[in-house]
C-alpha positions as a Markdown table, in Angstrom:
| # | Residue | x | y | z |
|---|---|---|---|---|
| 1 | Met | -4.4 | -15.3 | 8.8 |
| 2 | Asn | -2.4 | -13.0 | 11.1 |
| 3 | Arg | -3.0 | -8.9 | 11.7 |
| 4 | Phe | 1.2 | -9.3 | 10.4 |
| 5 | Asp | -0.3 | -11.4 | 6.8 |
| 6 | Leu | -2.4 | -9.1 | 5.5 |
| 7 | Cys | 0.0 | -6.4 | 5.6 |
| 8 | Asn | 2.4 | -7.9 | 3.6 |
| 9 | Glu | -0.2 | -9.5 | 1.0 |
| 10 | Arg | -1.3 | -5.7 | 0.5 |
| 11 | Arg | 2.2 | -4.5 | 0.5 |
| 12 | Arg | 2.3 | -7.7 | -2.4 |
| 13 | Asp | -0.5 | -6.5 | -4.3 |
| 14 | Glu | 0.3 | -3.0 | -4.2 |
| 15 | Leu | 3.6 | -3.7 | -5.2 |
| 16 | Val | 2.1 | -6.4 | -8.1 |
| 17 | Arg | -0.1 | -3.7 | -9.3 |
| 18 | Thr | 3.0 | -0.7 | -9.3 |
| 19 | Ile | 4.7 | -3.1 | -11.5 |
| 20 | Glu | 2.5 | -4.4 | -13.9 |
| 21 | His | 1.3 | -0.8 | -14.5 |
| 22 | Ser | 5.7 | 0.7 | -15.0 |
| 23 | Ile | 5.7 | -2.7 | -17.6 |
| 24 | Glu | 2.7 | -1.5 | -19.5 |
| 25 | Glu | 4.4 | 1.5 | -21.0 |
| 26 | Leu | 7.1 | 0.3 | -21.2 |
| 27 | Ala | 8.8 | 0.1 | -25.4 |
| 28 | Leu | 9.5 | -3.8 | -27.4 |
| 29 | Asp | 12.9 | -3.4 | -26.8 |
| 30 | Glu | 12.9 | -2.0 | -22.7 |
| 31 | Leu | 10.4 | -5.2 | -22.6 |
| 32 | Glu | 13.0 | -7.5 | -24.2 |
| 33 | Ala | 15.5 | -6.1 | -22.3 |
| 34 | Leu | 13.7 | -6.8 | -19.3 |
| 35 | Tyr | 13.5 | -10.2 | -19.6 |
| 36 | Tyr | 16.6 | -11.5 | -20.5 |
| 37 | Asp | 17.6 | -9.6 | -17.1 |
| 38 | Met | 14.7 | -11.1 | -15.9 |
| 39 | Ile | 16.2 | -14.2 | -17.0 |
| 40 | Ser | 19.8 | -13.9 | -16.3 |
| 41 | Lys | 19.2 | -13.8 | -12.6 |
| 42 | Gly | 17.1 | -16.4 | -12.6 |
| 43 | Tyr | 13.9 | -14.4 | -12.3 |
| 44 | Ile | 11.9 | -16.2 | -14.9 |
| 45 | Gln | 12.7 | -19.9 | -16.0 |
| 46 | Thr | 11.6 | -20.7 | -19.3 |
């Protein structure tokens, strides 16, 4: 793994942690809205 890959991996981990924290704070209706939005954009496949 080169230095550039390591920087990208660290940035990705930071973004995932930030998103996880934000999602934990959402109410059920907000989570459902996010879920359906992500499905409609193809980010989640059921």
